[in-house]
C-alpha positions, 0 to 999 in steps of 0.5 A: 546130091540134088536137094530140092531148091531152097530146102534147108535139107532132105532125107534121100531115100534109096528105094533100090536099097530097100528092095535089095535089103528085102531080098537079102532078108528073104534069102536068110528065111527062104523057108518062110514068107516075109512081112516087111513092116512099114509102120511109122511111115515106113520107119520114116522112109515113107509108107507107100514108097517103102511098101512098094520097094519091099514088095519088089524085093519079094515081101508077100506081106506088109505090116503096120502097127496102126490101122490107118496106115494099113487102110492107106496102103490098100486105098493107094492100090497096094495088093497082097496081104496086109496085117495091122495089130495095135488097136484101142476100143472104138477102132473101126474094124469094118474099115479093115475088113472091107479092105481085106486087111488081116487084124490082130487080137490081143484081148477079148474086147478086140475080138468082140469089136472085130466080131461086131464089125464082121457081122455089120459088113458081112465079112469073115475077119482074118484074125491073128491071135497074139500070145504074150510069151514073155515081153509083157507088152501087147498080147494075151498072157497065160490063161487069158490067151487060152480064153481068147482062143476059146472065144475065137473058136466060138466065133469061127463056128458062127463064121464071123472070124477065121483064126489064120495066125498066131504070133508074138514078139521077143524081148531079147531077140537082139541078144540071141544067146539070152535065156529068154529067147529059148523060153519065149520060143517054147511058150510060143510053140505051146500057144500054137499047139493050143490053138491047133488043138482047139481046131483052128487051121492056121496059115501062119505062125510068126515070131521073128523080128529083124534080129531073129530073122538074121540070127535065129533060123529056128524061129522063122516058122511060116513068116518073118517080120523084119522092120529096121533091117528092111531099111538097111540098119542092123538090129544087132550092132554089137554083132555086126554092122549092116554090111555083115548082113548084106544090108544097105542103109536106105536113108541119107540125111543131108543139109546145106550150110546156111551161114559161114563166119569167122569168130575169135577164140573163146567165142561161146556157141549156141544157147548156154555156151555149151561149146567155146571155140578153142582158137579163132575158127570158122563156124558153119550153121546147119538149118536143121534142129530138134523140130526136124528130129535132130536129137537135142542131146546131140550137143557136142557129140552128134557126128556129121561130115562137111566137105567129106571131113568128119566133124561133130555138133558144136554147142547146143542143138536148137529147135531149127539149127545147130552149129559146126566148128569147121576149123580155122582153115575151112574153105566151106561156103554157104550152100555146101552140103552137110551129111548127117548120116547115110550109107557110106561106111566111112561117113556118119551113120544112123548108128553113130548118132544112136551111139552118141546120143544113147538110143537106137538107130530105129529112133534116129530114122523114125524121128526125122520130121515132116519139115525134112522133104523126102527125095526118092531115088531108084525104084518106082517112087 
């Protein structure tokens, strides 16, 4: 790959893969619109490039948890519907309303602040009320949701808000047969009926994340909200890899060897000598570490590929670097590329790193830090 000159490594993002992934997801949810979730800097892939690539694939909505990213999208000229939902008291809702951004409300304080902003700006806020249907996280629960609906209806009469959506989030969508999935669907539909009975005219009802978009057509409703699947990673690895769902991983993380040297048998490697060379061998130094998002607990287990040959991290991952035991017959040289993960089904993957370190692929891609430059291929970066 053509990495930036002098860069220790890079995250190469295939924008055409994002576009194709969105198309594949939309085919599975043809009766619903599609919101591509581009929060957390596009899951580490880059907010604006990911958003534009998703729209090229047919996404009619974009979603960000935090409002500054939604504002950044609009200020960069991104059109279409944008939705943002995770707020704290003191949030400047006026910045969203003046940019024609939909906002979520999960509690009375948020609705009050939205109304205050609507009055100050002269805009009618488009609001999505969130029901906690069983995740126990964001959203109004039980009677609190009904109280939130009643308050929103009063503000609708004033013209300060318009309730355009009801939404929620699954706890076990990645286990489609889990009993909570059906129960949350039932509670969600009860919430929708309550909002409609109150007189709100809804545009969208949305519950399906990536896993539900791929595995549960009964909850697609008017809008689906895939996140990780947009970037080509499976939300249900126990059921199938990306290829099983027509997805292609969009990010490939590559580094360059900065040092290659021969050492004797029994040489301790990296802090604490968590790895001892079993024979005379060649070590390669990879100049990426936990400051760049490489999990520190990948010690002795993180999968990599050097010269197309599978390998793993040797010894403890450091802040800026880790070591690979290349074997006694290695012909590797400084500057050779090391693939940490990517789209090659035969090579190391983000899911492989997740399995090795006890986490999920979402964390692996989102934790790649700003010291690792993003290099975009395809699309209109």
